[in-house]
C-alpha positions as CSV (number, residue, x, y, z in Angstrom):
1,M,-12.5,-3.4,1.0
2,T,-13.4,-2.9,-2.6
3,S,-12.9,-6.1,-4.6
4,L,-10.5,-6.0,-7.7
5,A,-13.5,-6.7,-9.9
6,N,-15.1,-3.4,-8.8
7,L,-12.0,-1.4,-8.2
8,K,-11.7,1.8,-10.3
9,I,-8.1,2.8,-10.8
10,G,-6.6,5.8,-12.6
11,F,-2.9,5.8,-13.8
12,I,-1.0,9.1,-14.2
13,G,1.5,7.8,-16.7
14,G,1.1,4.8,-18.9
15,G,4.7,3.4,-19.3
16,N,6.1,0.0,-18.5
17,M,5.3,-0.1,-14.8
18,A,1.7,1.1,-15.4
19,S,1.3,-1.5,-18.1
20,A,2.6,-4.2,-15.9
21,L,0.2,-3.3,-13.1
22,I,-2.7,-3.0,-15.4
23,G,-2.0,-6.4,-17.0
24,G,-1.5,-8.0,-13.6
25,L,-4.6,-6.6,-12.2
26,I,-6.7,-7.8,-15.1
27,N,-5.2,-11.2,-14.7
28,R,-6.4,-11.1,-11.0
29,G,-9.9,-10.1,-11.9
30,A,-9.9,-6.3,-12.3
31,Q,-11.9,-4.9,-15.2
32,A,-10.3,-3.0,-18.0
33,K,-13.4,-0.8,-18.2
34,N,-12.6,0.4,-14.7
35,M,-9.1,1.6,-15.5
36,F,-8.1,4.9,-16.9
37,V,-4.7,6.3,-18.0
38,A,-3.5,9.9,-18.6
39,D,-0.3,9.9,-20.7
40,P,0.9,12.6,-23.2
41,F,2.4,10.2,-25.7
42,D,0.1,9.1,-28.5
43,Q,1.9,5.8,-29.0
44,T,1.5,4.8,-25.4
45,R,-2.2,5.6,-25.4
46,L,-2.8,3.7,-28.6
47,R,-1.0,0.7,-27.3
48,L,-3.0,0.6,-24.1
49,E,-6.3,1.2,-25.9
50,S,-5.7,-1.5,-28.5
51,D,-4.0,-4.1,-26.4
52,L,-5.9,-3.8,-23.1
53,S,-9.0,-1.7,-24.0
54,I,-8.1,1.0,-21.5
55,I,-9.7,4.4,-21.6
56,C,-6.9,6.9,-22.1
57,A,-6.5,10.7,-22.3
58,A,-3.6,12.9,-23.2
59,S,-3.7,14.9,-20.0
60,V,-4.9,14.7,-16.4
61,D,-7.6,17.4,-16.8
62,K,-9.1,15.5,-19.8
63,L,-9.3,12.4,-17.6
64,A,-11.0,14.3,-14.8
65,P,-14.5,12.9,-15.2
66,H,-13.1,9.3,-14.7
67,I,-10.6,10.3,-12.0
68,E,-13.5,11.6,-9.8
69,N,-14.9,8.1,-9.6
70,C,-11.5,6.3,-8.9
71,D,-10.8,4.5,-5.7
72,V,-7.0,4.7,-6.4
73,L,-4.7,6.9,-8.4
74,V,-1.3,5.4,-9.3
75,M,1.4,7.9,-9.9
76,A,3.4,6.1,-12.5
77,V,5.6,8.9,-13.8
78,K,9.4,9.4,-13.7
79,P,10.7,11.1,-10.5
80,Q,11.8,14.2,-12.5
81,Q,8.2,14.5,-13.9
82,F,6.5,13.9,-10.6
83,K,6.1,17.5,-9.3
84,E,4.6,18.7,-12.6
85,A,2.2,15.8,-12.8
86,A,1.2,16.1,-9.2
87,S,0.6,19.8,-9.5
88,E,-1.7,19.2,-12.5
89,L,-3.5,16.5,-10.6
90,A,-3.9,18.7,-7.6
91,L,-5.9,21.2,-9.7
92,V,-8.4,18.4,-10.5
93,L,-8.5,16.9,-7.0
94,K,-9.2,20.1,-5.2
95,S,-12.8,20.2,-6.5
96,F,-13.5,16.6,-5.3
97,T,-15.3,16.2,-2.0
98,S,-13.8,12.7,-1.6
99,K,-10.2,12.2,-2.7
100,P,-8.9,8.8,-3.9
101,L,-5.9,7.0,-2.4
102,C,-2.7,8.0,-4.3
103,L,-0.1,5.2,-4.8
104,S,3.2,6.4,-6.0
105,V,5.7,4.2,-7.8
106,A,8.3,7.0,-8.4
107,A,11.7,6.4,-7.0
108,G,13.1,8.8,-4.4
109,I,10.0,11.0,-4.0
110,K,9.0,11.3,-0.3
111,T,5.5,11.2,1.0
112,A,5.8,14.7,2.5
113,D,6.6,16.2,-0.8
114,M,3.8,14.2,-2.5
115,A,1.3,15.5,0.0
116,K,2.5,19.1,-0.5
117,W,2.3,18.9,-4.3
118,L,-1.0,16.9,-4.4
119,G,-2.7,18.9,-1.7
120,H,-3.8,15.9,0.4
121,Q,-2.4,13.3,2.8
122,R,-3.9,10.0,1.6
123,I,-0.7,8.7,0.0
124,I,1.2,5.4,0.0
125,R,4.7,5.1,-1.5
126,A,5.6,1.9,-3.4
127,M,8.8,0.7,-5.1
128,P,8.2,-2.1,-7.6
129,N,10.8,-3.5,-10.0
130,T,10.8,-4.5,-13.7
131,P,10.1,-8.2,-13.2
132,A,6.5,-7.0,-12.5
133,L,6.2,-7.1,-16.3
134,I,6.0,-10.9,-16.1
135,G,4.2,-11.1,-12.8
136,E,7.5,-11.8,-10.8
137,G,7.9,-8.3,-9.3
138,M,9.1,-7.4,-5.8
139,T,7.5,-4.2,-4.3
140,G,8.4,-2.4,-1.1
141,L,5.6,-0.3,0.5
142,F,5.5,2.5,3.0
143,A,2.6,4.4,4.6
144,D,2.5,7.1,7.2
145,S,0.7,6.3,10.5
146,N,-2.3,8.3,9.4
147,I,-3.1,5.9,6.5
148,S,-5.8,3.4,7.3
149,A,-5.5,-0.3,7.4
150,A,-8.1,-0.5,4.6
151,D,-5.9,1.7,2.4
152,Q,-2.9,-0.3,3.1
153,A,-4.8,-3.5,2.2
154,L,-5.9,-1.8,-1.0
155,A,-2.3,-0.9,-2.0
156,S,-1.2,-4.5,-1.1
157,S,-3.8,-6.0,-3.4
158,I,-2.7,-3.8,-6.3
159,C,1.0,-4.6,-5.9
160,E,0.5,-8.3,-5.2
161,A,-1.1,-8.5,-8.7
162,V,2.4,-8.4,-10.1
163,G,4.5,-10.2,-7.6
164,K,5.4,-10.2,-3.9
165,I,5.4,-7.3,-1.4
166,V,7.0,-6.2,1.8
167,W,5.9,-3.3,4.1
168,V,8.5,-1.2,6.0
169,N,8.0,1.1,9.0
170,S,10.5,3.7,8.1
171,E,10.5,5.8,4.9
172,K,14.3,5.7,4.9
173,Q,14.0,2.0,4.2
174,M,12.3,2.8,0.9
175,D,15.7,4.1,-0.3
176,D,17.3,0.8,0.8
177,I,14.5,-1.2,-1.0
178,T,15.1,0.9,-4.1
179,A,18.8,0.0,-3.9
180,V,18.2,-3.8,-3.4
181,S,15.2,-4.8,-5.4
182,G,14.3,-1.7,-7.4
183,S,17.8,-1.5,-9.0
184,G,18.5,-5.2,-8.3
185,P,17.4,-6.6,-11.7
186,A,20.2,-4.5,-13.3
187,Y,22.7,-6.2,-11.0
188,V,21.4,-9.6,-12.0
189,F,21.5,-8.7,-15.7
190,A,25.1,-7.4,-15.2
191,F,26.1,-10.7,-13.6
192,L,24.3,-12.6,-16.3
193,E,26.1,-10.6,-19.0
194,S,29.5,-11.3,-17.3
195,L,28.8,-15.0,-16.9
196,E,27.8,-15.3,-20.5
197,K,30.9,-13.5,-21.7
198,A,33.1,-15.7,-19.4
199,A,31.5,-18.8,-21.0
200,I,32.2,-17.5,-24.5
201,A,35.8,-16.7,-23.5
202,Q,36.2,-20.4,-22.5
203,G,35.1,-21.5,-26.0
204,L,31.4,-22.0,-25.8
205,S,29.1,-20.5,-28.5
206,Q,27.0,-17.5,-27.7
207,E,23.8,-19.5,-27.8
208,Q,25.3,-22.1,-25.5
209,A,26.6,-19.5,-23.1
210,R,23.3,-17.6,-22.9
211,L,21.3,-20.8,-22.2
212,L,23.8,-22.0,-19.6
213,A,24.0,-18.6,-17.8
214,I,20.2,-18.0,-17.8
215,Q,19.1,-21.4,-16.8
216,T,21.8,-21.6,-14.1
217,L,20.7,-18.3,-12.6
218,Q,17.0,-19.1,-12.8
219,G,17.5,-22.6,-11.3
220,A,19.6,-21.3,-8.5
221,A,17.1,-18.6,-7.6
222,K,14.2,-21.0,-7.6
223,L,16.2,-23.4,-5.4
224,A,17.0,-20.7,-2.9
225,A,13.3,-19.6,-2.9
226,Q,12.1,-23.1,-2.2
227,S,14.8,-23.9,0.4
228,S,14.6,-23.2,4.1
229,E,18.4,-23.0,4.2
230,S,20.4,-19.7,3.9
231,P,22.2,-18.7,0.7
232,A,25.4,-19.3,2.6
233,T,24.5,-22.9,3.4
234,L,23.4,-23.5,-0.2
235,R,26.7,-22.1,-1.4
236,E,28.7,-24.3,1.0
237,R,26.8,-27.4,-0.3
238,V,28.1,-27.0,-3.8
239,T,31.6,-26.0,-2.7
240,S,34.0,-28.8,-2.2
241,K,37.4,-27.9,-0.7
242,G,39.9,-27.8,-3.6
243,G,37.2,-28.3,-6.2
244,T,36.2,-26.2,-9.2
245,T,33.6,-24.1,-7.4
246,Y,36.1,-23.5,-4.6
247,A,38.6,-22.3,-7.2
248,A,36.1,-19.8,-8.7
249,L,34.8,-18.5,-5.3
250,T,38.4,-18.0,-4.1
251,V,38.9,-15.6,-7.0
252,L,35.6,-13.8,-6.2
253,E,36.7,-13.4,-2.6
254,Q,40.1,-12.1,-3.6
255,E,38.4,-9.5,-5.8
256,S,36.2,-8.5,-2.8
257,W,33.0,-9.5,-4.5
258,A,30.8,-9.1,-1.4
259,N,32.3,-5.7,-0.6
260,I,31.7,-4.5,-4.1
261,M,28.1,-5.5,-3.8
262,M,27.7,-3.8,-0.5
263,K,29.3,-0.6,-1.8
264,A,27.1,-0.7,-4.9
265,V,23.8,-1.1,-2.9
266,A,24.9,1.6,-0.5
267,A,25.6,4.0,-3.4
268,A,22.2,3.3,-4.9
269,S,20.5,3.9,-1.6
270,Q,22.3,7.2,-1.1
271,R,21.4,8.2,-4.6
272,S,17.7,7.5,-4.0
273,E,17.8,9.7,-0.9
274,A,19.6,12.4,-2.7
275,M,17.1,12.3,-5.6
276,G,14.3,12.9,-3.1
277,Q,16.1,15.9,-1.6
278,E,16.8,17.3,-5.1
279,F,13.3,17.0,-6.3
280,S,11.9,18.5,-3.1
281,K,13.8,21.7,-3.8
282,Q,12.4,22.1,-7.3
């Protein structure tokens, strides 16, 4: 397998996720001179060029000479822009004798549709999340059975540069991963926002409330990550019958906290699947 130091990667789209992957890869030993970005926005290109010394172009066709030498192309565009970007890329790829691995980070877009629009089958689907921006991402990955072990290892090495990964055997599970970890940071931020507001309502200052909420959430997550015990067991260890935690959890149970979360995740998974169906008909 090509080492990160020698890996040539093209990014179609240079937004936050592309920037996170580029930064993580550089930290792991990849070379900025071996990375190339096509993005229509001047500000995005200027930022990547000045901050990371990345070669950028305003369109896919203008990046074609670099794309031809790439080992991997990362499709880092929004789902609604994917078909157009893929169609433009297909015009460039069709003249190549050897086509690079395409790694998509677009939510909802299925591998069959990617293959149809790109004109080739060497595709892996990934679902990272925004904590990748600080190297704490969680990425789900799926590949059809025709994808080689070497290509899967290549995709793993790229996504592991910004956090942890998990492979799934069914593409349907990518919708579930999108719902759990892809959208998950928003659930955490919503909980954090609510906890902070609750602290302020009890009389704490905004600064105190923010520190208390963030550090409590961060500490609890780290404790769970380092413990061999289940979240349920950890919860029970800090819940004394008739105590303060018991009183709070009783309210959460009365409000069907767990059911609300299950419904929310199910809704996100269904929406991910529906998005894929919608975009496939475009």
